[in-house]
Steps between C-alpha positions, in 0.01 A plus 500: 500500500136564582326799353289769668138471390371836371153650435442804290227753592403730204480351149528818290748556219811491715421154634586339167880553535498384862315187398736436205816552705395408849538119495817510293693597807648225718354653818131526443194349333182699416209275592195735502370838387210705634313821409188693606372382164508133575415391144800695370718323756367164389565583135856614584556186709382271222729676257805432721394164650447625854200540720289819457297598802367779716734711721352348820557147365863577410570652842341203679714249308755362746734404214550858380799636685562820301256740344596717201273806519433638146198716585463873421714727725207613718450136592867420562508556877153358574570178311849471652353538851233240418766254382722562801201446736450170317859398589641546148824670398416771248674652193319800343527695173630854536440710690501331842194713600347828411575676830793476744254407776374203304859394416592504869191294585610231255849479627394504867246220454752288313755548775251417767403180324852397400421526128688645210393795273641568159419748233558586132673638314744216454664636180811580709550124525531469121831461318519870402474665842688220678789561265480874566506444877808274467682760288444759773585255789820392323619865473489544123374860534684573828303648787134577406439877502150534360245390247226631266178310409230590253160355421349723238156421358195664353264298718275200459176636354610449141555123523378347830143357492422630853748776580294685772691350792830655390368847577315428826636462858762227501585569139714753319847443344678471831278225636462326166867491385689635801528156669710370210745798504519534877548123558781500234668797661479358856632163374798678344563778761338387818224660720388866471538743792294794382314632196351820361309575190263713295174395330231630267181397327540632145166381356230501768267314257599223264298358207523121435580435135537123523223245475252405644472824696586747222382855582453451870653764727729443801527755778863482611555465879873444528820672378592395152851653490719427796864612539678357802842508660631219726786493742620143566632394838836400346544846345388504134243763387249406225227666304181328378256650253174321429242646266173429316512846342774456232302512176800542263709205604839497671856405424610469864658181643318272742767516773859617520725442802808718542810396689836644586653300212227457241136500396264210467205512251245274667233278331129587499391418861165378365675220315706201607777521236614779269821681396758621754766751412804620694734791455807539720763759551605689195353254255295677235294195405234292682576129542214251483503256798362148454253370761658290768172353626206314351125576519537776238164438329170562670580339827205639694441278793863453598444711812224263616719201412794647698259550793391138472865402511534704815200315656672170423854596619449768761719759318388854430305567181595788280173666386394524865242707685755736657637594160147546364394716801813718458402560136139577596619752762736672265222542236270664760805694620534676161135607508521608866817710433333672207184580701695615805793676329770313693705177515329183610717296733458125448380307803564155361810332361585163344793278413648514159382167343765238451616423143423153360797265475662488155448195282155392621310254285183640332207539741728407798562765770762347727812294439 
């Protein structure tokens, strides 16, 4: 089978795992990388045996069919639009865009040009969350009733070399980590119908204690503690708490899903594998559940590879633009609800992504 030829735009830290994993998949081949810093792109290209070039050169290359956009969030929508205008399918790191308006622009242009849009996170395609989804779909916990999800952190200024973005518009715990949790919940429970929430900025000014910017001050622009409630179209009600304000640590689980016959302790949605536990009926003990699917290590790039498979076969890809936009809208919905003191009714919806078939060979996505 032929492979979709892929170019990466943005050669920062996250590009390494895409470059390492990308061409292992049977559906795609990474042939070029580009960056505003062309020399950095050339160095990265030389390291991985591909062409390093400018963004304009990559977009003008007729062999590149799919662009993986790994730029900073503020550039996600502009670069996606540029790639679509050049006739390329596009897969972008999370979030799809900073604003709902930008996200709509990307989807509308893609539809007008007959091109596909995909977006991270793709951790829900790993062995851990795929197994959790199958447990729910096979009825092991009965009818899903609700869920709780927690992302508790003290923030990034103590370890990240350039943490300012996380406290400016487009940042905050919801936009940083919310996509992992919301995508996992939607993959398990389906689309959201409405949300509400409360938010606060606990520390209006933060001091960087990491190097090389030790001592610099950050003026916080976005909520750093966000508590949300979601009502899903199928009936379950879930809570999601994301915070950069927890300085003393937390013992809370990542995600629990509650059903009419049992409870599922879900893996970390930021990872591809992990431990799954199940407790049913009157059992007093948790049972550990083995993973039923592969790609349980760092499988970042599997969403783009699945999209490449969709380009080749015409089937729907799983980490698609509609799912990513639904997540983006929900994140804004929590903030809107908190500001306005009322529920936010979701305007978008999406399909629950299909499970992978069981028994796939490594780095293969269809039977």
